[in-house]
N, CA, C and O of each residue as an XYZ file, in Angstrom:
344
protein
N      24.252     -4.935     11.760
C      23.133     -4.555     12.612
C      21.947     -4.078     11.778
O      20.798     -4.343     12.133
N      22.207     -3.386     10.684
C      21.089     -2.868      9.895
C      20.329     -3.999      9.212
O      19.111     -3.913      9.056
N      21.024     -5.055      8.803
C      20.322     -6.193      8.180
C      19.408     -6.856      9.208
O      18.296     -7.268      8.877
N      19.868     -6.959     10.437
C      19.042     -7.546     11.489
C      17.808     -6.684     11.741
O      16.697     -7.203     11.844
N      17.998     -5.379     11.838
C      16.859     -4.476     12.076
C      15.881     -4.514     10.907
O      14.668     -4.491     11.114
N      16.400     -4.573      9.679
C      15.536     -4.655      8.509
C      14.729     -5.948      8.523
O      13.530     -5.943      8.244
N      15.389     -7.046      8.846
C      14.681     -8.328      8.907
C      13.623     -8.332     10.007
O      12.524     -8.848      9.806
N      13.941     -7.771     11.149
C      12.961     -7.693     12.236
C      11.793     -6.780     11.863
O      10.648     -7.040     12.231
N      12.094     -5.713     11.132
C      11.048     -4.817     10.659
C      10.082     -5.576      9.753
O       8.866     -5.474      9.917
N      10.615     -6.330      8.807
C       9.783     -7.074      7.866
C       8.963     -8.135      8.595
O       7.778     -8.304      8.308
N       9.573     -8.839      9.522
C       8.850     -9.878     10.275
C       7.734     -9.253     11.108
O       6.626     -9.786     11.156
N       8.016     -8.134     11.759
C       6.999     -7.477     12.582
C       5.844     -6.971     11.725
O       4.681     -7.128     12.095
N       6.157     -6.368     10.588
C       5.099     -5.863      9.708
C       4.270     -7.001      9.137
O       3.044     -6.904      9.081
N       4.913     -8.067      8.716
C       4.176     -9.220      8.186
C       3.283     -9.832      9.256
O       2.154    -10.230      8.966
N       3.774     -9.912     10.483
C       2.961    -10.439     11.579
C       1.741     -9.563     11.833
O       0.637    -10.065     12.040
N       1.951     -8.248     11.815
C       0.846     -7.313     12.010
C      -0.219     -7.490     10.925
O      -1.416     -7.501     11.212
N       0.232     -7.629      9.682
C      -0.711     -7.746      8.573
C      -1.476     -9.071      8.637
O      -2.666     -9.108      8.327
N      -0.812    -10.147      9.032
C      -1.508    -11.429      9.192
C      -2.509    -11.380     10.341
O      -3.609    -11.923     10.239
N      -2.124    -10.732     11.426
C      -3.031    -10.586     12.560
C      -4.242     -9.739     12.180
O      -5.370    -10.073     12.543
N      -4.020     -8.661     11.460
C      -5.126     -7.800     11.018
C      -6.069     -8.575     10.102
O      -7.289     -8.446     10.209
N      -5.505     -9.381      9.202
C      -6.322    -10.195      8.307
C      -7.146    -11.200      9.087
O      -8.334    -11.377      8.813
N      -6.529    -11.859     10.053
C      -7.240    -12.857     10.855
C      -8.376    -12.228     11.657
O      -9.469    -12.788     11.739
N      -8.115    -11.071     12.243
C      -9.149    -10.407     13.046
C     -10.301     -9.947     12.153
O     -11.465    -10.131     12.506
N      -9.995     -9.361     11.021
C     -11.060     -8.910     10.122
C     -11.891    -10.079      9.603
O     -13.113     -9.974      9.501
N     -11.242    -11.182      9.280
C     -11.985    -12.353      8.815
C     -12.813    -12.965      9.943
O     -13.937    -13.411      9.714
N     -12.264    -12.988     11.162
C     -12.998    -13.540     12.299
C     -14.232    -12.704     12.623
O     -15.252    -13.242     13.053
N     -14.145    -11.411     12.421
C     -15.270    -10.521     12.704
C     -16.188    -10.348     11.499
O     -17.170     -9.609     11.569
N     -15.881    -11.019     10.403
C     -16.634    -10.890      9.142
C     -16.726     -9.429      8.713
O     -17.774     -8.967      8.261
N     -15.635     -8.721      8.859
C     -15.603     -7.301      8.529
C     -14.538     -6.995      7.484
O     -14.106     -5.850      7.351
N     -14.114     -8.016      6.744
C     -13.026     -7.808      5.787
C     -13.501     -7.062      4.556
O     -14.434     -7.486      3.874
N     -12.852     -5.956      4.286
C     -12.914     -5.255      3.003
C     -11.485     -4.839      2.698
O     -10.657     -4.732      3.602
N     -11.202     -4.608      1.439
C      -9.854     -4.178      1.091
C      -9.512     -2.848      1.739
O      -8.369     -2.614      2.132
N     -10.509     -1.978      1.849
C     -10.268     -0.675      2.468
C      -9.898     -0.817      3.939
O      -8.932     -0.207      4.396
N     -10.654     -1.614      4.681
C     -10.356     -1.764      6.106
C      -9.022     -2.480      6.310
O      -8.279     -2.155      7.235
N      -8.719     -3.449      5.454
C      -7.435     -4.148      5.562
C      -6.281     -3.191      5.261
O      -5.257     -3.222      5.942
N      -6.443     -2.348      4.249
C      -5.403     -1.372      3.933
C      -5.194     -0.407      5.095
O      -4.057     -0.124      5.474
N      -6.287      0.095      5.659
C      -6.165      1.065      6.753
C      -5.458      0.434      7.952
O      -4.563      1.051      8.530
N      -5.842     -0.778      8.332
C      -5.186     -1.431      9.469
C      -3.722     -1.732      9.167
O      -2.865     -1.567     10.036
N      -3.430     -2.166      7.963
C      -2.040     -2.451      7.596
C      -1.205     -1.177      7.574
O      -0.046     -1.185      7.989
N      -1.782     -0.096      7.097
C      -1.058      1.175      7.027
C      -0.797      1.729      8.426
O       0.291      2.235      8.700
N      -1.779      1.636      9.299
C      -1.570      2.063     10.686
C      -0.475      1.220     11.329
O       0.366      1.738     12.064
N      -0.492     -0.073     11.051
C       0.555     -0.944     11.565
C       1.917     -0.565     11.023
O       2.905     -0.592     11.758
N       1.988     -0.210      9.737
C       3.257      0.208      9.143
C       3.796      1.442      9.838
O       4.990      1.519     10.127
N       2.933      2.407     10.110
C       3.383      3.617     10.800
C       3.867      3.307     12.214
O       4.859      3.876     12.672
N       3.168      2.405     12.906
C       3.579      2.028     14.261
C       4.910      1.282     14.245
O       5.778      1.540     15.079
N       5.072      0.365     13.306
C       6.318     -0.404     13.219
C       7.473      0.509     12.817
O       8.602      0.317     13.269
N       7.201      1.491     11.977
C       8.253      2.449     11.623
C       8.729      3.209     12.854
O       9.928      3.441     13.011
N       7.815      3.595     13.722
C       8.215      4.293     14.941
C       8.999      3.381     15.873
O       9.914      3.820     16.569
N       8.629      2.108     15.874
C       9.309      1.145     16.733
C      10.747      0.913     16.292
O      11.638      0.793     17.133
N      10.986      0.849     14.981
C      12.308      0.548     14.451
C      13.010      1.754     13.831
O      13.943      1.584     13.047
N      12.585      2.946     14.162
C      13.199      4.157     13.598
C      14.669      4.230     13.996
O      15.007      4.048     15.166
N      15.538      4.493     13.034
C      16.969      4.568     13.357
C      17.292      5.835     14.145
O      16.730      6.900     13.891
N      18.194      5.702     15.094
C      18.574      6.862     15.895
C      19.743      7.624     15.258
O      19.963      8.797     15.560
N      20.473      6.962     14.394
C      21.568      7.620     13.684
C      21.144      7.857     12.243
O      19.948      7.907     11.953
N      22.093      8.002     11.344
C      21.777      8.226      9.936
C      20.988      7.033      9.387
O      21.388      5.883      9.571
N      19.862      7.310      8.711
C      19.027      6.194      8.239
C      19.715      5.399      7.130
O      20.392      5.970      6.274
N      19.535      4.075      7.155
C      20.095      3.257      6.074
C      19.328      3.487      4.772
O      18.265      4.109      4.773
N      19.865      2.989      3.679
C      19.264      3.254      2.364
C      17.860      2.670      2.243
O      17.010      3.262      1.578
N      17.594      1.514      2.874
C      16.267      0.916      2.762
C      15.219      1.768      3.467
O      14.038      1.701      3.125
N      15.625      2.549      4.426
C      14.693      3.397      5.163
C      14.139      4.503      4.263
O      12.981      4.897      4.410
N      14.948      5.002      3.343
C      14.499      6.044      2.425
C      13.433      5.506      1.474
O      12.465      6.203      1.167
N      13.605      4.279      1.010
C      12.578      3.648      0.175
C      11.288      3.426      0.963
O      10.187      3.550      0.426
N      11.444      3.100      2.227
C      10.270      2.906      3.074
C       9.508      4.216      3.256
O       8.277      4.218      3.254
N      10.212      5.310      3.409
C       9.546      6.609      3.548
C       8.804      6.984      2.275
O       7.732      7.586      2.345
N       9.349      6.643      1.119
C       8.653      6.896     -0.147
C       7.385      6.050     -0.227
O       6.355      6.516     -0.714
N       7.460      4.817      0.247
C       6.286      3.947      0.278
C       5.214      4.511      1.198
O       4.024      4.432      0.890
N       5.623      5.073      2.311
C       4.666      5.678      3.247
C       4.005      6.900      2.615
O       2.815      7.134      2.828
N       4.747      7.668      1.854
C       4.157      8.828      1.172
C       3.065      8.372      0.207
O       2.002      8.989      0.141
N       3.315      7.308     -0.533
C       2.289      6.756     -1.426
C       1.121      6.224     -0.616
O      -0.034      6.369     -1.015
N       1.419      5.607      0.522
C       0.364      5.103      1.400
C      -0.536      6.216      1.908
O      -1.747      6.027      2.027
N       0.039      7.375      2.210
C      -0.780      8.505      2.659
C      -1.707      8.988      1.550
O      -2.841      9.386      1.819
N      -1.238      8.956      0.314
C      -2.112      9.325     -0.802
C      -3.279      8.341     -0.922
O      -4.424      8.752     -1.108
N      -2.992      7.062     -0.816
C      -4.059      6.059     -0.867
C      -5.006      6.177      0.325
O      -6.216      6.004      0.185
N      -4.447      6.474      1.493
C      -5.268      6.651      2.687
C      -6.209      7.843      2.511
O      -7.376      7.779      2.898
N      -5.704      8.922      1.933
C      -6.558     10.076      1.647
C      -7.678      9.721      0.696
O      -8.802     10.198      0.854
N      -7.387      8.889     -0.292
C      -8.414      8.456     -1.238
C      -9.475      7.601     -0.544
O     -10.664      7.740     -0.832
N      -9.059      6.725      0.361
C     -10.016      5.910      1.116
C     -10.917      6.804      1.958
O     -12.126      6.584      2.020
N     -10.338      7.808      2.606
C     -11.137      8.741      3.405
C     -12.109      9.498      2.509
O     -13.265      9.696      2.883
N     -11.661      9.921      1.337
C     -12.534     10.603      0.387
C     -13.716      9.718      0.005
O     -14.854     10.187     -0.042
N     -13.453      8.442     -0.268
C     -14.541      7.529     -0.633
C     -15.536      7.373      0.511
O     -16.744      7.330      0.280
N     -15.043      7.289      1.729
C     -15.943      7.154      2.896
C     -16.803      8.392      3.084
O     -17.999      8.286      3.354
N     -16.200      9.563      2.943
C     -16.958     10.808      3.115
C     -17.957     10.965      1.971
O     -19.086     11.399      2.201
N     -17.570     10.626      0.755
C     -18.470     10.735     -0.380
C     -19.653      9.766     -0.249
O     -20.749     10.064     -0.724
N     -19.440      8.624      0.383
C     -20.537      7.675      0.583
C     -21.531      8.199      1.615
O     -22.722      7.895      1.539
N     -21.058      8.974      2.569
C     -21.946      9.540      3.588
C     -22.757     10.684      3.002
O     -23.949     10.811      3.282
N     -22.121     11.510      2.195
C     -22.811     12.673      1.625
C     -23.551     12.208      0.415
O     -24.216     13.005     -0.246
């Protein structure tokens, strides 16, 4: 069951990222920062969708570490946006 959930997680996240890329390109609003922010928001949403109700599998712990790094990068993107305004 965990392999199935992991595979569905990866497929859902990849679909979200492709959709975000297509929308940004269609709106001519693509930047790496905006793509990262949309992908990261999607990752957080997909994590909530597939969160394990019992003890988390080992791949889930690696995913949480990736999210921690993502929050650091997200903070840096916010810093750059605020610094550009000021």
